[in-house]
N, C-alpha and C positions, 0 to 999 in steps of 0.2 A: 504493500500500500504506500503510495507516494505521499510524502509530506509537502503538499503544495500550499503556499500562503493563501489564506482566505482573505479576499478583498472585501472590505466593508465600505459602503457608500456613506460619506459624511453628509448628514442632512443640514440644510441651511439653519442658521441660528433661530430665525423666526418660526421654524417648524418644530424645533426641539425644545425651545424655551417654554417652561411651564409657569404660568402666572400663579401667584399665591391664591389659593382658593378663598382666603379670608377677604380678599378685595371685592369679589363679586357681590356678596351679601351686603357689604358696606355701601357700595355704590347704589345697589338696588334700594336699600333702606333710605339713603339720602334722597334719591329721586322720588320715592314714594312720599317721604316726609315733606319735601318742598312742594311737591304737587298738591298734597293734601292741604297744607297751610294756605297756599295761593288759591286753591279751589274754595276753601272756606271764606277767604277774604272776598273773592268774586261773588259767592253766594250772599254774603253779608251786604255787599254793596248793592246787589240786585234786589234782595228782599226788603231792605230798608229804603231803597231808592236813593241812597246817598251817592250811588254811582252815576246818577243821571242829573245833568245840569239843565234846569229850565231855561229855554231860550224862546222869546216871543215870535216864533215862526210856525206856520201851520204844519211843517213837516215833522215836528217833534223836538225832543230834547237832545242836547249835546251829552257827552258821556265821558267818564273817566274809567269805565269798566275795562277798557282795553289795557290799562296800565299793568294789572297783574298778569295778563296774557303775555305782554312784552317781557316782563320780568322773568316769568317762567321760561320763556324761550331763550333768554340770555343765559340763565343759570343752568338749564337742563336740556335745551335743544328744542327742535321744531315739533317733536311729537307731544311733549308736555304743553308747548304753546298751543298746539291744535286742540288738545283736550280742554284747556282753559278757555279757548276761543269758543268751543262748543257750549260750555256752560254760560258764557256771556250771551251767546246767541239765543239760548233757551230762555233766559230771563228777558231778553228783548221780545221774545215771542209771547210770553205769558204775563208780562207786567200789565196790571189793570189799566194804566193810563196810556197804554200803547196805541198809537194811531193804527187804524185798521190795516194799513199797508204792511205793518210789521207782523201781522198775523200770518203772513206768507213766509214759510221757513226758508225759501230761496232768497228772501230779502233779509230776514232777521238772523238766520243761522249761517247759511253758506258763506257770505262774505267774511264773517268773523273767524272762520276756519283758516283763513289766509293771513291773519294778522301775525301770528307767531312765526309762521314760515318766513314772511318778508322781514320781520324784525331780526330773526336769527340770521338770515342771509346777510343783512346789512352789517350786523355785529361781527359775524365770522369773517367777512371779507376785509374788514378794516381794522380789526383788533391788533394785527401785526404791526401797524404803524403807531397806534395810540389807543390804549384801553378806554380812556375817557371820551375820545372822539367817537370810538365805536359805540359806546353806550348812548351818546347823544344821537348819533345817526340811527341807531336802533329805535329810539323813541320817535324820531322824526318819521322814519319810514313805516314803522308799525302803526302810528297814528294816521299817516297818510293812507296806508292800505285800508284801514277801517273806513275812513271817510270816502275814498274813491270807489272802493268795491261796493259799499253799501249804497251810495248814491247812484253808482253805475247800474246796480241791479234795479233800483227804483225807476231809472230811465228805461232800461231794457224791458221791464214789466209794464211800461206805459202808465206808471203811477204819477210821475212828474215829468216836466220837460227839462231840457238841458239847462236852460236859463235859471230855473228854480234850483236845480242841483248845484250850479255854480254859486248862486247866492247863499244857499245854506252852507255849502262847504267853506266859503270865505268867512262866514260868521262863526262856524263851529270849530274849524280846524285849529286856528291859532291858540285859543285857550286850552283845547285838548292837548295839543303838542307841548305847550309850555308846562302844563301840569305834569304830563308824562315825563318830560326831561328832568324836572325838579325832583320828582319822586324817585326816578331811576338813579339819578346821581346820588341822592341822599341815602337810599337803601343800599345800593351796591357799594358806595363809598364806605358805609359802616360795615357792611359784610366783609369787604376786603381788608378793612382795618382789623377786624376780629380775626380773620384768617391769618394775617401777618403775625399778630401777637401770639396766636396759638402755635404757629410754625416755629417761632423763635424760642418757644419753651421746650420744643421737642429735641 
């Protein structure tokens, strides 16, 4: 019997490396916890109507309910943002003071599913240059997505004309965007400050 060398094929590092199993539950727990907290905030804002800003226009109220959606997308990605957007949309659908137009789920829910995706995209594309600029752009783009897609669906569904949509967008967007940016910078600034202090102790 010949003693011939046995050739073994070296697998690439990324195929052989084993991730610590303890990391997966930790990340899952974090995602669930943050999603739950932000979902609770979204529900509170919708249930109490604190998340809706009365504006004297026939189309309805402005809102700050998109802020937890953007926050969730920045912290945990587009899937969490989409879930929170769905909760926002459901409250737009069922709120007692809702204009009849928002009883249509293609108007009240569908556009809100895109807020987190757009906000996350803006944040992910720009954070390499500046974390704070990325947060601001996420607030700007996420708010703009809510305004444009919702009003766009109203136009598509022949509920309002383009001129009315532009008028309402011009009135509602600036305060919504400003509030979103202020809250995002405050919350994420505090969050990152806590994260830095925790890391320094490890």
